[in-house]
N, C-alpha and C positions, 0 to 999 in steps of 0.2 A: 489532653495528654501531650507532654513535651519531652524533649531530650536536649542535651547540651553538646555543642560542637565547638571546640576551641574556646570554651567559656561563654559562648553565645547561646541564648535560649531560642530554640527553633520549634515552631508548632508542628505537631505530627500531622500527617496527611489526612487522617480520619476526621479531623476537625472540619475539613471541607465537606464532609458527608453528614454533618449535623444538620437537622431540620431539612433534609432533602427527601425527594420522593423515592419510591421503590425503584423506578426506572433509573434514576441517577445513582442510587446505591449499586445496582446491578452493573451499570457501566463502569463506575469508578473502581469497584472491587475486582471486576473481571480484568481490567487492565493492570491494576496494581499487583494482582496475584498471578501474573502471567507465568513466572518461573515455578511457583509451587504447583500450578495446574500442569505445566509442562512435565515436571518430574513425575507426576501421576500418569502422564501419557494422555491427558484429556484435553489438550489445547485445541485440537481439530474439532472435537465434539462441542466444546464450549463456544468457539467462534461460530460454528454452524448453527447452533440453536439459540444463541444469545439474542440475535436480532429478532427472531420470530417470537421469542418469549416476551421481550420488551414490547413488541408490537401488540401482542395479545393483551398485555396489561394496559397499554394505551387505549385500545378499543374498549376494554371493560370500563376504564375510567370515564371515557367519553359517553358510554352507554348509561352509566349510573348518573353522571352529572347532567346529561342531556346537551352538552356543548358540542358544537360542530368543529370538526378538525379542518383548519384552513391550510390547504396544501399549496405552496408556491408553484409557479409555472415551471421552473427548472426541475423541481422534484417530479412533477407530472411527466416531463420529457424523459427523465430517467426511467420512471415506471413504465411508460408506454414502450420505450426502447427495449427493456428487458422482457416485457410481454411479447413483443415482436420476436425476440430471441427464442422464447418458448414455442411460438407458432412455427418458426423455421425448423426447430427441433422436431416437432410433430410431423411436419411435411417430409423431412428427411427420413424419418422412421417409416412413414407410409410408402414413400418411393422405393425403399429397399426392403419393405416387408419384414421388419426386424422383430415383430411380435409384441404382444401386450406386456410381457414380463420385462423385456428390454426397455420398452417405453416408460414403464413405471420407474425403473432404475435410473433412466436418463432424466426424468422429471425430478426425481429426488436429488440428483446431481445438480440440476439447474437451480433448485431451491437452496442448495448449499453453496452455489457459486455465483452465477450471473445475477440471480434474484437478490442475493445479499447486497450487491453493489447498490441497487436501487432502494432496497429496504433501509439500509443504514443512512443513505443520503436523505431519504424521506424522514426517518426518525430524527436526524440532526436538524432538519428544517422545522419540525413541528413540536418536538419535545421542549419543555421549558427548563433548560439547564444551561449553565455557563460553561464556556470553553475553559475557564480556569480549572475546572474539575479534571478535564482530560489532560491539561498541561501538567498539573501536579502529579497525576497518576503516571504520566509518561516519564517524568523525572524520577519517580520512585523506581520505575522499571529500569531507568538508566543506572541507578545505584545498585539494584539487584544484578544487573549485567556485570558490573565491575566485580562484585562479590563472586558471581558465578565464574568469571574469567580467572580470577586468582585461584579459586579451588581447582579449576581444570588445568591450569599451568602446573600446580603442585602435583596433581595426578600424573601429568605428562612427564615431569622431572623424575618422579619415582619410577617411571617406566611401565605404568599400568595402562591398560586399554581404556579408551574413552567411551566405549559402548557400555551401557548400563543394563538395559533390558528392553524387550518388545512388549509394549503395554497390552494387556488382555482386552482393552477397549477396542482393539482392532476388529473384534468380532461384530461390533456395531456396523462396520462397513466404512470404506473410505477409498480415496484414489490409489493408495498403495501403502506398503509397510512403513515407508520412510516418514509418513505422517504420524506414526505411533511409536517410532523408534526413539527411545530416550538415550541421549549420549552427551558426554561432556565435550567431546571434540571428535572430528573425523580425520581421515588421512587423504591428502591429495594424491590420487593415483599416478599423476605425472611426475611429481617431485618426491613422493614418499614422506613428505613432511606433514605436520599437523595443520589442519584447517578447521576453523570453527564455523559451526552453523547455528550455535546458540539455541534458540527455541524454534527455529524454522526447520522445514523438512530438508532443505539443502542450502548451501552457502550463498548462492546468488540471491535467494529469496530474502535472506537477512540483510543483504546489501540494499534492497528496496526498502525494507523496514527501517534501516538506519537513516536513510535520506528523509523519510516521512517523520520519524521521531525527532530528527534535528529541527525541523520546522516547527513541530509542536512544542518541544522543550524550550525553544527560544522565546516563547510567549509566557513562560512562567514568571511571576512577579517577584518571587523570592530569589535573590541573587545566588545563594548557596545551592538551592535546589536546581536552579537553572544551570549552574556550572556542572553539577553532578549529572544532570540529564544530557547535556551536550557532550560531556566526556564519555558517557555511556554510549551515546549514538556513534561517536567517533570510534570507540572500541569495537562496536558491531561492524562498522564499515571496514576498518583496517584489517581485522583478523578474519573476516569472512573471505578476504582475498578475491572479491568479485571485481572484475575489470570495469564493468558497467557501473557498479556501485561507487568505485573510486572516482570515476570521471564525473558522475552526476552529483556526488556529495560535494566535490570541489566547486562545481559550476553553478549549483542551484541558487545559492544566496546572491552572488553577483547578478545572475540572470533575473531573479525576482526583483532585485533592486532597480535594474534598468526597465524591466517591463512595467513596473508599477509607477514609474515616473516619466511616462511618455509625454506628459504635458509640461514638464520642466524644460525651459529653453536651453539650459546648460546640458541636459541629457541629450536633447535633440542635436545640439552642436557637436557633442562628442560622438554621437551616432553618425552624423554627416562626415566627420573627420575619419572615423573608422571605415565607413563605406568608401570614401575616396582612397584611403590607403589600400583597401582590399582591391579596388579597381586597378590602381597603379602597380601594386605588387601582387597581382592575382596569381601569376604562375608560381612564384616561390612559395606563397602561402598554401596554395593547393598541393604542391609537392610535399611541403612540410606536414600538412594535415594527413595526406595519404600515407606518407612514411610512418607517421606516428600511429595511424590506424593499423598499418601492417605490423608494426612492432607489438602492439597490443594483442593482435590476433595470433602472432607467432609465439607469444609468451605461453600460450596453452594450445599447441597445434592440434592435439587430438580432439579437444572440445570444439575448436573452430571447424574442424573437418566434419564432425557429427552434426553440428548445427547447420552447416551449409548443405549437407546431404538431406537432412530432414526438411529444410526449406524447399529444395528442388523437388523432392518427392511429393510434398504437400501441394505445391503449385501445379505440377503436371497432372496429378490425379484429380485435383479440383477442376481444372480446365477441361479435361477430357471426359470426366465421369459425372460430376454433379455441380455445375456452375451456379445454379440458382439457389437450391435448398441445401446443398451439401450432402455428406454421407450419413449424417445423423449421429454417428458415434466415432470415437477415435479408434484407430487400428494399430496393432503392433507392427513396428517397422522391421525391415530385414536385418541381417547380420551386419551389414555395412554401417548401420547406425546404432549398433549394439542393442538391437531389438527395442529401442525406445519408441514410444507411441508417436505416430505421425500427427503433426499439428501442434506438438508441444514446443516449448522454448520460444514461442512467438505467438502473441495474441491474435494478430491479424491473419497470419497464415493458418493458425488453428481454427479460426472462425470460418475462413474460406473452405477448409477441408470438411469441417463438421457441419456447418450451418450455411455455407454458400454466401453469395453476395448479399442476401437478405440479412443474414446474421452479422456480416461485416458492417453494414449500414446501421444495424440496430445498436451497435456500440459506438461507431464513429460519429453518428449524429449527436447523441447526448454528450459525448466526451468533448467534442470540439465546440459545440455550443456552450458548454460549461466553461471552456477555456476563454472564449471571447466575452462571455458574461462577466467572469471574474476579472478579466483584463480590464474591462470597462469600469467596474465598481472599485477596483483596486487603486485607480488613479486618485480617488478621494477617500477611500476607506482603509485605514491602516490594518484593521482587523481582518480584512479580506485578502491581504497580501500573502499571508501564510497559506490560505486555501488555494490561491493562484499557484503558489509554489508546489503544492501537493498535486494539483491536476497536471502540472508540467512534469513532475516526477512520474506519475502514472502513465502519461503519454509516452515519455521516453522509455520507461521500462516495458511498455507493451511490445516493443521490438526485441526484447530479450527474454521475457518471461510470459507465462500464461496467467493473465490477471484473474481469470475466473477461479482457478484452483487455489489462489492465495488470498481470496477475499476474506476468509476467516481470520487471516493474520493482520491485515492492514485496515480492519474495520474502524479503528479510532480516527484514521485520516478521512474515511468516508463520512463519519459523523461530523467531523470538523468542516468538511466541504459543505455538507448539508446546512449547517448553521449560517453560512454565507449566502445561501439561496433564499433566506427569509429576510426581506427588507425590514420587518419590524424588529428582529433581533439585531440587525446591523445598526438601526437607529438608536436602540437602547445602549448598545456598547459604545457607540460613538459619543453619546452625550454623558455617559457615566464617567466620573473622575477616575483617572489612572493613578496607581500607586507610584511613588517617586522612584522605586527601584524596578519599574517595569522594563520590558525588553528594550535594549538600546536602540533598536530600529524604531520602536514606537516613540521613544523619547526624542529621537531626532526629528520625526515627523511633527510631533507636538511642538517642538521648539520652532 
């Protein structure tokens, strides 16, 4: 199936799904149909069950064929880390005698959160699929974003509310109503102006998604689809009005460029010059950085105040009440933090409060080992550089968001990272011929 754009024949995305496995079809259509599923209010449900459903198909296929599943070391590290996370959760429940019912609820939450991180990375490492499938689906999502944004702007200009409805799927259960609230746009309470969250539960979460989609869409081989995908990611970032999203979106490509070329003498020379300038001009640079940081914080003072108070409460209560295993569950905060749950808005502080030091190391170890592993192979593997960028984005955003609760949203990036953990896949992609219109970054490396 094809369509015509400015007189040029373009293949429809579904052609990528011809002669593919059931797992590939599930992954491809789930990403391409993000907005239709969101309109139905089922995005949280889809993201939470997709990984487990694909995992079940993989096990069934392996059982029928009798083939063994070869799991790379880095995938095992993530699996063990998230199992340790579950163990710390159990110990926290035992220490505070929270009961069997609460334990079952918390384990279901673990299966829809932390476990998904390891699960999708595992699936990316072992499933036989090409990253081109995710890249094209992400670009289609970018096109849908532009259509969605135009419709929402028209609704805004007419003067109608952006709220559509609360999905009845909320009865299934989830972290909160915002995960099932379907809306075209929201309202910034500090400015009274429109603020878009697109298909995420809140605007900063779509800032995270925009940075990850940018890295994925840049790997699309078709120039027109790549342009649509990148513009869609830019639209997500700009109109989400997320301060962290703006900074990371601008910085991620230059950062990946330098991190993936540490063996280049020219890059080392530039790094040495920059380091010398920082030493010579350290005080002005520090003052400029601090002033810029303060300006960003003061742009939304209420949000900054709440985040700071949540961080202080989480640290104090973790240190004095449950330093090793944590409290086992999140707790509602006082009025000074607008009754927001303690431990939210920050992955590391959230881990300390809920799962203690054990939970913190259960995430820190696989995440930072993944960073150094990808940093090493990205020096020679162009296809691993996007995965390096994604792990950098997740590390950066872990200080602004709770990664656990948003795993259902950024699962395509986890799959992408998982593919880079399989040396066999990397070898195949490195030896395969690249199309002439592939990513400019890859063409530069190839040259």
